[in-house]
N, C-alpha and C positions, 0 to 999 in steps of 0.2 A: 500278753494274755488278754483275751477278750473279756470285757467287763460284763458282769451279770446284770440284766435289767432289774429295776425295782418293780415288784408286783404292783399292779394298778390299784389294788385295794389298800395298800400300805401307804400311810402318809409319811413323808420324809422332808427333810430340810437340807438345803445345800449347806455344806460347811462354810462358815464365814472365813474371810481372808484373815490370816494371822495378824494381830496387831503389831505395829512397829514398836520395837523395844527402844524407848527413849533413852538418850544419854546426852550429856553436855556436848560431846563432840558432834553428834548428829544435829542438835539444835543449832550449834554454831555454824556448821557447814550449810545447813538449810537457810539460815539467816544471811549468810554470805552470798548464797546463790540468788536470793531475792534481791539483795542490795545490788549485785552486779547487773541483774536484769532490769530492775525498776528504780534504783536509786535509794538513797537513805530515807527519804520521806515516806517511802512505801513500806518500810520495815517497822513491824510492831510485833508484840508477843502474840496477838490474835492472828496476825497474818502468818507467822511461823507455825502456829498451831494448826491453822487451816491447811497449810502445805503438808503437814505431817499427819493429817486426819485425826486430830485429837482436839481437846479443849485447852484453852490458855492455862487453866489451873494446873494441868499436868506438867506444864513446863516449869512451874515454880519450885518443883522438887529438885530441879537441876540448876536453874538460873534464878537469881533473886528478883530481878526486874529487868526492864529494857536497858537501863543504864549499864548494868553488868553485862548484858548481852552485847551491847555495842563495844564495850571494853574488850570482850573476848574475841569478837569479830575483828576488831582493829589489831589485836595482838596476833591473830591468825594471819592477817595480811602482812604485818611486819615480819613475821617468821619467814617470808619469802625473800627477804633481803639478805644477801650473802655478806658475811663479815670476814675480811681477810686477817690473817695473822700479821701483826705489825712488822714492817720492814723499814727500819729507820732511814735508810738511804733513799727510799722512794715514798716517804710518808705522805707528801703532798699529793702525789699521783694517786696513792691508795685512797686518800680521803675524797678526792674528786670522783674516782670510780664508784666509791660507796654511795655518794650522794646522787650520782646519775642513775645508779641502780635503784635507789630509793624512789626517785621521781618516776622511774619506769614502772615499778611495782604499784605505786599509788595510782598511776594513770590507768592501770589495768583493772581497777576496782571502783568504778563509778566515783561517787563523792565521799568515799570512806575517809579521805584526808581531813574532812571537816571534824571528825571525832578527835583528831590529834591536836586541834587548836585548844588552848587552855587546858591541856592534859599533861600532867607531869608523869614521866615514865615510872610505872610501878608494876606492870605486868612482865612476865618472863622475857618475851621477845623484845619488848620496848627497852627493858634493862640491858638485854644483850646488845642491842644496837648502840645504846648510850655508852656502855662499857667499851665496845669496839672502837667507837669514835674517839673516846677519851684516851684509850691505850695507844692508838695510832698517833694522835697529836703529841702526847707526852713522849713517846718513843722518838718522835722527830725533833724534840727540843723545845716544844711550845711550853711555856710556864704553866703549871697546873691550874692556876687561877684563870688565865686566859683561855686555856683549853676547856675549862668548865663553862665559862660564859659562851664559848663557841658552840658547845653541844646544844645549848638552849637556842642560840640564834640560827644554827643550821636546821634544827628541827622545825622552828617556826617558818623559815624560808621555804623548806620543802613542802610543808603542809599547806601554807598559804598559796604557793604557786600551783600545787596540784588541785587544790579546791577551786581556784579561779578557773583552771582548765576544765574542771568538771562542770562548772556553770555554763561555759560555752557548749560543752557536749550535751548538756540538758536542753539547751536552746536548739541545738542541731537535731536532736531526736524529735523535739516538738515540731520542728519545721517539716519533717518528713523527707528532707533532702539528705543525700549522702554527705559524708564529712567534707570531701574535697569541694563539692558545689557550695555547701553552706559557708565554708571559710572563704572561698573566693568571693561569694556574694557579700558576706559581712564586711570583709576588709576592703572590698571594692567600694562599698557604700561609704566606709569611713574615709577612704582616700578621696572620693568624690566630694565629700563634705568639706574636708580640709582644703581642697583645691578651690572650692567656692567661697572660702573665707575672704573678707576684704583684705587685699594685699597691703593696703596702706596702714591697716591696724595690726596685721599679723604677718609681716613680710618674711620673717624667718621660718615660721610654720609652713607657709605656702611654698616657699622656695625648697623646702626639704621634705615634702610629703612622701616621696618615694622611699627615703631613708627611714621615715617614721613608721611605715607600714611594711617594710621589706622582710623583717625577720619573723620566723615562726616561733611558736611557744618554746620549743626545745632549744633553739638558738638563744632566745632571750634568757631562759633559765641558766644555760651554760655561761652566758656573759655575766650575769649577776653572781653566780657561784665563783667564777674566776676572780672577780673583783674582791669577794670576801676572802678567798684563799690567798690572794696576793697580800692583802692586809695581814692575814694570819701569819704568813711566812715571814713578814717583817718582824713580828714579835719573837719568832724563833731565832732569827738572825741577831736581833739585839740581845737576846738572853745568852747567846754563845753556847759552846759545847758543854759547859758545866751543868746546864739544866737537864741534860740527858742522864746524869748520874743518879 
């Protein structure tokens, strides 16, 4: 239908765009979007409010402060980690798959892993992951005390590794280079530095430079994880089948 024009003698005002209805979920998803694009240091209540076209005070009706917002965003990210039902006969393989899944998820979300450091699981998805890890290990015959310690160590290992990777990615973004070029240049420089070391003082380092710089971050993560899991498996073997009861 053709719109009727407004008479020229009548003053009118364009209707304003409807305000965004704030909710905790919207605030969290907006914060996560900012974090993914700009990193953790760019995230603030003010920055989220600006993105939503409102003032920071309106956010506090849904989120207590930045600390709670970070906890909620972290829990949202952890929610992407898939937790399998325990299969006792392949518990070690399941645990490995779960940790590789976790490092992949963290790697997709800038430096969010930093929030997990010095952070005890208390949010729903963090508890879900801890529950899943513990259940898999105990189903595989790992003594509960050892399994409980391992939940803590695995969480620290994943978060620390993911955070370190994010530091490299921050440097890569700042350099303006693509990932492949940045990594090639960075580790090329490291290799050149080690090759230039005085061979009489550091003969072993100089002789094995290629081995020292060969593996990428995923291979290094998998290597460290396998070392931990081999040690964990020894506890299950020592405990014997009775620990599964």
